[in-house]
N, C-alpha and C positions, 0 to 999 in steps of 0.2 A: 504494500500500500504506500503510495507516495506521501511525502511530507505534507503537502497542501491538503490532500484529502483527510489525512489523519488529524491535522489541526482543525479543519472544518468540522469533523465529526466530534472532536473533543469540545469545541466551542458550543456545538448544538446540545451535547449532553449536559454541559454546565448550565446552559440557559434553561433546559428542561428541569434540571434539579432545583435551580433557584425558583422556578415557577411553582414546583410542587411544594417547596418549603414555605412559600408565601401563602399557600392555601390554608384556610382555617382547619384546625383539628376538630374532628367530629367523633362522637361516640354514641352508641345505642345499646340499650340493655333489653332487647326484645321489642323495643318500640321504634319509632322513627328516629333517624339519625339527627343529632343536634350538636351545636357547637359546644365544645368543652369549656366550662368556665375557668377563668384564671383566679387562683386564690392567693390573697395576700397573707392569710393566716397560716403560719407553719404549724404542722401537727407535732405533738410530742410523742414519739413512738415508744412502745413498750414491748419487750420480748415475751414470749410465752413463759419462759422460765421466771422472769420477774413477776409477771401477772399471776402465776401460780402461787407465789409467796404471799400475794395480797388477798387471795380468796378467803372469805370468811372474816376478814379484819373489820373492826369498827371504822366508820367513816370512809369506807371504800365501797364503791358501787360499780357493778358490771352491767353494761347495757348492751343487749343483743339487738342489733338493728336488721336482722334477717327477716325473711318472709315467715309467715305463720307455719308453713310446711317445714321449713328448715328448723325453726324453733321447736316444733313438735318432735323432731328426731333427736333432740338433745341440746343442752346449753350448758355453759359454765355454771357450776353450783352457785346458787344465789343470784344469778343474773336476772335482770328485769327485761321483759319483752318491750322494746322501745319503738317498734315500727307502728305507732298509733298516732291518731290526729292530735290527741291531748298530751303529747310528749313533754311539754314544758311542766306539766303537773307532776311528772315523775322525777324531776330533778330535785336534789336535796336543797334544803334551805341554806346550808353552809356552802358558800361559793368557793371555799378553799378545799373542799372534800376531794379526794381522789376518785376519779370516774374513768373507767376503762370502757371504751367503745370498740365493738368488733362486729363484723358481719360474716360472710361466708369464707372469703379467702382474700388474697392479695389483689384479685381482679375486681372484687366488689368495692364500690365507692360509696355506698349509702352510709357506712359508719364514718367515713371521712367527712361527708357532708354534715352528719349529725354532730360530730365532734366540733367541727368549725362553728356551726350554729350555736352550740352550747358555749363555746369560747366567746362568741360575739355578745352573749348575755352577761359576760363578766366572770365566768367560772375560770379559775386558775389551775385547778388540779386535773385537767382533762388529758387523758392519755389515749393513744390509738394502737390497737393490736392488729396489725396488718394480716397476720396469718389466719385470723378468723377461727370460726368453730371447726372448719374442716382441718386446719392445721392442728388445732387442739385435740381433736378426735384421733387423727392419724398418729399423733405422738403418744397415744395411749393414756392421755390424761383423763381424769374423772369427769363425767358429765351427769347432769340431772335431766329428767324428762317430766313434762307437765302431768 
């Protein structure tokens, strides 16, 4: 391939790549695709190992943001089903209490959104467990069922 053709092909690929990067990022969870929101609020991650040490402690709350079907298959002991319309009523009065939010796994974003919305309300002890209930179960940790 001659140099001029190679350079032209390279420039075309660079232009295409730049055009693709300029497109908005979209995501869908079984519904129509929509633009992914940008979040200014940084999540405070927690590992399953650290979360396990908090189960059953005073002033520590676990919030399961899964669907009712996933919830029914088991949840972290003491966790509260959080995927409800009146979720604000489930939050503790103490805005410094430790709260661990989780959903299904690292691909699930509902716990991210719930944690951020809670932080917007002034809660400071919000943690996010990205591995979710599937990671918890697969690691052999104890679960409860309703």
